C-alpha positions in Angstrom: 15.1 -2.2 -14.8 14.7 1.1 -12.9 12.4 1.0 -10.0 9.6 3.5 -9.6 7.7 3.8 -6.3 4.3 5.2 -5.6 3.7 5.8 -1.9 0.0 6.0 -1.1 -0.4 7.9 2.2 -3.6 6.6 3.8 -3.7 8.2 7.2 -6.2 10.7 8.4 -3.3 12.6 10.0 -0.8 14.3 7.8 2.9 13.9 8.8 1.8 11.1 11.2 3.9 8.3 12.5 3.2 6.0 9.5 4.3 8.7 7.0 7.4 9.4 9.1 8.4 5.8 9.0 7.7 5.5 5.3 9.9 8.5 4.6 12.7 7.1 6.7 12.6 3.9 4.7 12.4 5.9 1.4 15.4 7.9 2.3 17.5 4.7 1.8 16.4 4.2 -1.8 19.0 5.1 -4.5 18.8 8.7 -5.7 17.9 7.5 -9.2 14.7 5.8 -7.9 11.6 7.6 -8.8 9.3 8.3 -5.9 5.7 9.6 -6.2 3.9 10.4 -3.0 0.1 10.6 -3.1 -2.1 11.5 -0.2 -5.4 9.5 -0.4 -7.0 11.9 2.1 -6.4 14.7 -0.5 -7.5 12.5 -3.4 -10.7 11.1 -2.0 -12.6 8.3 -3.7 -16.3 7.7 -2.8 -17.3 4.4 -1.2 -16.8 1.7 -3.8 -20.0 0.5 -5.5 -19.7 -2.9 -7.1 -21.4 -2.6 -10.5 -19.9 -5.7 -12.1 -23.3 -7.2 -12.9 -25.3 -4.0 -13.4 -26.8 -3.1 -16.7 -25.4 0.5 -16.5 -21.8 1.6 -17.0 -19.5 1.9 -14.0 -19.4 5.6 -12.9 -16.1 7.3 -13.3 -15.0 8.9 -10.0 -12.9 12.1 -9.4 -9.3 11.2 -8.7 -9.8 7.6 -9.8 -7.9 7.8 -13.1 -5.0 9.6 -11.5 -4.7 6.9 -8.9 -5.0 4.1 -11.5 -2.4 5.6 -13.7 0.0 6.2 -10.8 -0.5 2.5 -9.8 0.2 1.2 -13.3 3.2 3.6 -13.6 5.0 2.1 -10.6 7.1 -1.0 -10.2 6.6 -0.8 -6.4 3.3 0.1 -4.7 3.5 1.1 -1.0 0.4 1.2 1.1 1.3 3.7 3.9 -1.5 3.1 6.4 -1.6 3.2 10.2 -3.1 0.2 12.0 -6.8 1.0 12.6 -8.8 -1.7 14.4 -6.2 -4.3 13.4 -6.3 -3.6 9.7 -5.7 -0.8 7.2 -7.3 2.6 7.2 -10.6 3.3 5.3 -8.6 5.3 2.7 -6.3 2.4 2.0 -9.2 -0.1 1.9 -11.2 2.1 -0.5 -8.2 2.5 -2.8 -7.7 -1.3 -2.9 -11.5 -1.8 -3.4 -11.1 0.2 -6.7 -8.7 -2.4 -7.9 -11.8 -4.6 -8.2 -13.2 -2.2 -10.7 -9.9 -1.8 -12.5 -9.9 -5.6 -13.1 -12.9 -5.2 -15.3 -12.8 -1.6 -16.7 -11.5 0.5 -18.3 -8.7 -2.0 -19.0 -9.4 -5.7 -18.3 -5.7 -6.3 -18.5 -5.1 -4.6 -15.1 -4.3 -7.9 -13.3 -1.8 -8.9 -15.9 -0.1 -5.6 -15.9 0.2 -5.7 -12.1 1.7 -9.2 -12.1 5.4 -9.1 -11.2 5.3 -5.7 -9.5 5.8 -5.5 -5.8 3.4 -4.5 -3.0 4.7 -3.2 0.3 3.2 -1.8 3.4 4.3 0.6 6.1 2.4 0.8 9.3 2.6 2.5 12.7 0.6 1.2 15.5 0.0 1.8 19.2 0.5 -1.8 20.2 4.0 -3.0 21.0 3.1 -6.6 20.1 3.5 -6.8 16.3 1.2 -9.9 16.1 -1.8 -7.6 16.3 -1.0 -6.3 12.8 -1.3 -9.8 11.3 -4.8 -9.2 9.8 -3.4 -6.1 8.0 -0.3 -8.0 6.8 -2.4 -10.9 5.5 -4.7 -8.6 3.7 -1.8 -7.0 1.8 -0.1 -10.4 1.3 -3.3 -12.0 -0.1 -3.9 -9.0 -2.4 -0.4 -9.4 -3.8 -0.9 -13.2 -4.2 -4.2 -12.7 -6.1 -2.6 -10.2 -8.4 0.5 -12.3 -9.1 2.7 -9.7 -7.4 5.7 -9.9 -5.2 5.1 -9.0 -1.5 7.8 -7.1 0.3 6.2 -7.3 3.6 5.1 -4.6 6.1 7.5 -2.3 7.9 6.0 -2.0 11.4 6.7 0.7 13.9 5.3 1.7 17.3 3.9 5.2 17.8 0.7 6.8 18.8 1.6 10.4 19.7 3.0 12.6 16.8 6.6 11.7 16.1 6.7 8.9 18.6 7.7 6.3 15.9 11.1 8.0 15.5 12.0 6.7 19.0 11.3 3.1 17.9 14.9 2.0 17.4 14.0 -1.4 15.9 11.7 0.2 13.4 14.3 2.8 12.4 16.9 0.0 12.0 14.5 -2.1 9.8 13.7 1.1 7.8 17.3 1.3 6.6 17.1 -1.9 4.6 13.4 -2.5 4.2 13.1 -1.6 0.4 16.5 -3.3 -0.3 15.3 -6.8 0.6 14.3 -9.3 -2.1 10.6 -9.5 -2.3 9.3 -13.0 -3.1 6.4 -13.8 -5.3 3.3 -13.8 -3.0 1.5 -17.2 -2.8 -1.5 -18.2 -0.9 -0.6 -20.7 1.9 -2.7 -23.5 0.3 -0.6 -23.1 -2.9 2.7 -23.8 -1.2 
């Protein structure tokens, strides 16, 4: 099966360290691998409103259908978010919040369609201790587990000033093989 990646850029800074790290990893993908890059800052979604139990229909949002179709059209979904306050950016979180809507409408089969796909993360952070990114990593892992997806992990790099991540030798080495690794089916720790 041909792989198709959607990279969801979720930084408030274009061409930032996280995007540079993601692009370095994506350069290693075979030339035949489809790549789609979407900037969530340029495709804004309003704050998510949970209308699951409301008597009125869920409001359709600008850019929502484009993002939903891009998500469903990919075998591999990559959340490209810097580490903000030990978790993902508001753009990334808002995008994932909309998955809650997509579980119910317009196609209640969203969860089943996502099962078996792979969720990845790419993150640049100012800390040198990678353990501080654990809340972010767990959030993506548990999202994949709930959806029945594979989890490829999170490629972490160090960089705060523009371009600084390119000097993180370990991150650049990991980027060369990041998407080539076998991604296991995500499971919650209590299921193992």
